[in-house]
C-alpha positions as CSV (number, residue, x, y, z in Angstrom):
1,M,-98.6,-37.4,96.7
2,S,-101.9,-37.0,99.2
3,V,-104.5,-34.7,99.0
4,S,-103.8,-33.1,102.0
5,S,-100.6,-32.4,100.5
6,R,-101.5,-31.3,97.2
7,L,-103.8,-28.7,98.6
8,L,-101.3,-27.4,101.1
9,P,-99.6,-25.0,98.5
10,G,-103.0,-23.5,97.7
11,L,-104.1,-23.5,101.4
12,L,-100.6,-21.7,102.1
13,L,-101.2,-19.2,99.4
14,A,-105.2,-18.1,100.6
15,A,-103.7,-17.6,104.1
16,L,-100.9,-15.5,102.6
17,S,-103.6,-13.9,100.8
18,S,-105.9,-12.9,103.4
19,F,-102.6,-11.8,106.3
20,V,-101.4,-9.4,103.0
21,H,-105.2,-8.1,102.9
22,A,-105.8,-7.9,106.6
23,H,-102.5,-6.5,107.5
24,G,-102.6,-3.7,104.6
25,E,-99.1,-4.4,102.9
26,A,-101.6,-5.3,99.6
27,I,-103.5,-2.3,100.0
28,S,-102.7,1.1,98.6
29,I,-105.4,4.1,98.7
30,P,-104.5,7.2,96.9
31,A,-104.6,10.2,98.4
32,V,-105.8,14.2,97.8
33,A,-103.4,16.9,98.5
34,A,-104.9,19.1,101.0
35,R,-104.5,21.8,98.3
36,D,-106.4,20.0,95.8
37,V,-109.5,19.5,98.0
38,P,-112.3,21.0,95.8
39,R,-114.2,23.9,97.2
40,A,-117.4,22.1,97.0
41,L,-116.3,19.6,99.5
42,A,-113.4,21.4,101.1
43,V,-114.6,22.8,105.0
44,R,-112.2,26.2,104.7
45,G,-114.0,28.7,107.8
46,E,-117.1,29.1,109.5
47,L,-119.9,27.2,106.7
48,K,-122.8,29.2,105.2
49,A,-126.4,27.8,106.7
50,P,-127.3,24.7,104.3
51,P,-129.5,25.4,100.9
52,R,-133.4,25.3,101.9
53,G,-135.1,22.1,102.1
54,V,-131.4,20.8,103.9
55,A,-131.1,19.8,107.6
56,E,-127.4,20.4,109.7
57,L,-126.7,17.5,111.3
58,K,-123.9,17.2,113.7
59,F,-122.1,13.7,114.8
60,G,-123.3,14.8,118.6
61,E,-126.9,14.3,117.5
62,I,-127.4,10.8,115.8
63,F,-127.6,9.2,120.0
64,R,-129.2,10.3,122.9
65,L,-126.8,11.7,125.6
66,P,-125.9,10.5,127.8
67,V,-126.2,6.6,126.7
68,G,-129.1,5.0,128.9
69,P,-129.1,1.9,130.0
70,Q,-130.8,0.6,126.7
71,G,-126.7,1.7,125.3
72,L,-126.9,3.7,122.2
73,E,-130.1,4.8,121.3
74,P,-131.3,6.8,118.0
75,S,-132.1,10.4,119.0
76,E,-135.5,12.4,118.5
77,K,-133.9,14.5,115.5
78,L,-132.3,11.5,114.0
79,A,-135.1,9.6,113.5
80,S,-136.9,12.6,112.3
81,L,-134.7,13.0,109.4
82,D,-135.1,9.5,108.3
83,G,-135.6,9.6,104.2
84,K,-134.5,13.6,104.3
85,R,-131.8,16.0,102.5
86,V,-128.8,16.5,105.3
87,R,-125.6,18.5,105.5
88,M,-122.9,16.5,107.4
89,V,-119.7,17.7,108.2
90,G,-117.2,15.3,109.1
91,Y,-113.7,13.1,108.2
92,L,-113.3,11.1,105.0
93,V,-112.8,7.6,105.6
94,P,-111.8,5.1,103.1
95,L,-112.8,1.1,103.6
96,Y,-110.9,-1.9,103.5
97,P,-111.0,-3.6,101.7
98,P,-111.1,-0.6,99.2
99,A,-114.8,1.0,97.4
100,D,-115.3,3.4,94.3
101,D,-118.9,3.8,95.7
102,R,-118.4,4.1,99.4
103,F,-116.9,5.7,102.8
104,L,-117.3,6.2,106.0
105,L,-117.3,9.7,107.2
106,S,-116.6,10.3,110.8
107,P,-116.3,13.2,113.5
108,L,-112.9,12.0,114.3
109,A,-109.7,12.2,111.9
110,V,-109.2,8.6,112.0
111,D,-108.2,5.1,110.0
112,I,-109.8,2.0,109.4
113,G,-107.3,-0.5,111.9
114,H,-107.0,-2.9,108.9
115,E,-103.5,-4.3,111.1
116,D,-106.5,-5.3,113.8
117,E,-107.8,-8.5,114.2
118,S,-112.0,-8.1,112.4
119,L,-113.6,-5.0,112.7
120,A,-112.0,-4.3,116.3
121,D,-110.5,-0.7,115.2
122,N,-110.9,3.0,116.1
123,I,-113.8,4.0,113.9
124,P,-116.7,6.3,116.7
125,P,-119.7,4.4,116.6
126,T,-121.5,7.6,115.4
127,A,-119.3,7.2,111.9
128,V,-121.7,7.5,109.0
129,M,-121.8,4.9,106.0
130,V,-122.1,7.3,102.8
131,Q,-122.5,5.7,99.7
132,L,-122.6,7.4,95.7
133,P,-125.3,6.8,93.9
134,T,-123.4,5.3,90.5
135,A,-119.3,4.4,91.1
136,A,-116.5,6.6,91.0
137,G,-114.8,4.1,88.5
138,A,-111.7,4.4,90.6
139,T,-111.1,3.5,94.9
140,I,-112.5,6.3,97.1
141,P,-108.7,8.4,98.0
142,R,-108.2,9.6,101.4
143,I,-108.6,13.5,101.4
144,P,-107.6,15.4,104.5
145,G,-109.5,17.5,107.0
146,L,-112.8,18.4,107.0
147,I,-115.2,17.9,104.0
148,Q,-119.1,18.6,103.8
149,L,-121.7,16.3,102.3
150,T,-125.2,16.5,101.5
151,G,-127.7,13.4,100.8
152,T,-130.2,12.1,101.7
153,L,-130.4,10.2,104.9
154,S,-131.3,6.4,106.2
155,V,-131.6,5.3,109.7
156,G,-131.2,1.9,110.5
157,S,-128.4,-0.7,110.6
158,R,-127.0,-1.7,108.1
159,E,-124.4,-4.5,106.9
160,D,-121.9,-3.6,104.2
161,A,-121.3,-7.0,102.7
162,A,-117.3,-6.4,101.2
163,S,-116.3,-5.3,104.9
164,G,-118.4,-6.4,107.5
165,R,-118.8,-3.1,109.0
166,V,-122.3,-2.5,110.5
167,S,-123.5,1.6,110.5
168,P,-126.2,2.7,111.7
169,V,-126.9,5.9,109.9
170,Q,-126.3,6.2,106.1
171,L,-125.9,8.7,104.2
172,T,-126.5,9.0,99.9
173,L,-125.0,11.5,98.4
174,D,-126.8,14.5,96.1
175,A,-125.7,14.6,92.6
176,P,-123.1,18.1,92.9
177,A,-121.3,15.7,96.0
178,A,-121.5,12.3,94.0
179,R,-119.8,14.6,90.4
180,T,-116.7,15.7,92.6
181,L,-116.3,12.4,94.6
182,R,-116.3,10.7,91.3
183,R,-113.9,13.5,89.3
184,V,-111.3,13.8,92.9
185,S,-111.2,9.5,92.9
186,R,-110.5,9.4,89.0
187,D,-107.9,12.5,89.2
188,A,-106.0,10.7,92.1
189,A,-106.2,7.8,90.8
190,K,-104.4,9.1,87.5
191,A,-101.8,11.0,89.8
192,A,-100.9,7.6,92.0
193,E,-100.5,5.7,88.5
194,P,-96.7,5.1,88.1
195,R,-94.9,7.2,85.5
196,H,-93.2,5.0,83.3
197,R,-89.5,6.2,81.4
198,H,-89.2,6.1,77.9
């Protein structure tokens, strides 16, 4: 048996594994029912003003509008909030590969196009990478509807090593929001476990 014929099965297995991973057939992300979204995260009706010391940041305020010849540029408001606490409202978008310490917050209810090639998907450029200070211990689940998050804003392009995704803005969650998301993640993982019959 030649070296190439001995390597072929392993290469085929690696290629198949990459294909399955890229096309999402082996990836399962738990979901939370709308009724189980904690009040601290859910957006139901009009929000009160953010707490003292927390600024409201909307997705439409991230880049200068209209877009000029230089392309997307950070707005003055965004630059002024770098390193400060903000509240944002958007839709949780789980990452691929699944993560237990980060996700995207998007102005639109979308999914990462893991069936597309590379990063060719429908995630808006204003999507914010959200980081938990410590891992949840379970995959961040899909959460339906708008959610509200408060944390410290970081401005500047950063690449997520696991997914290769570059985000222009990052949000590190405050401790209460992070605790809530850790609990939701663990509960969703338990609910998704197969139940064994005795």
